[in-house]
C-alpha positions in Angstrom: 101.2 8.9 85.3 99.2 10.3 88.1 101.7 13.2 89.2 102.4 14.2 85.8 98.5 14.5 85.1 97.9 16.4 88.7 101.2 18.6 87.6 99.1 19.4 84.5 95.8 20.0 86.4 97.5 22.6 88.7 99.8 24.1 85.9 96.4 24.6 83.9 94.5 26.0 86.9 97.6 28.7 88.1 97.2 29.7 84.2 93.4 29.9 84.6 93.4 32.2 87.9 96.9 34.1 86.1 94.3 35.3 83.0 91.2 35.6 85.6 93.6 38.4 87.6 94.8 40.2 84.5 90.9 40.7 83.3 90.4 41.8 86.8 92.3 44.3 86.8 92.2 45.5 83.5 88.4 46.3 84.4 89.0 47.9 87.8 91.4 49.9 86.1 89.1 51.3 83.4 88.0 55.1 83.9 84.4 56.3 84.4 83.4 58.7 81.2 80.5 61.0 83.0 77.9 61.6 80.4 75.2 64.4 80.6 71.6 62.8 79.9 70.5 66.0 78.4 73.4 66.8 76.4 74.8 63.6 75.2 78.3 64.9 76.2 81.0 64.3 78.1 81.0 66.2 81.6 83.9 64.0 83.1 86.3 61.4 83.6 87.3 59.6 86.6 90.8 57.8 86.5 91.5 54.9 88.4 94.9 53.7 87.1 97.5 55.9 88.6 99.4 56.2 84.9 96.4 57.1 82.9 95.5 60.8 82.0 91.6 60.8 79.8 89.7 63.5 79.8 86.7 64.3 77.6 88.8 65.7 75.0 91.5 63.1 75.1 88.5 59.9 75.9 90.1 56.1 76.6 89.4 53.4 73.4 87.2 51.2 76.3 85.3 52.9 79.2 82.4 52.7 81.7 80.4 54.8 80.5 78.0 56.9 83.3 74.9 58.9 82.7 74.8 62.0 84.9 71.8 64.8 85.0 
């Protein structure tokens, strides 16, 4: 039984690592949307993932908001 407990612990650790790695990948690929501090309007979008093609006219659902002058 000791071997089964260790195997379950290893499987759980691998599962936690995979979920963490996927979450970090999603966060690191999240685009930055630059918003003007004075006009409160989008001025630029920086896409980090190669497949992303977002712009101020086509904002993503989730993004990092960066305030700019």
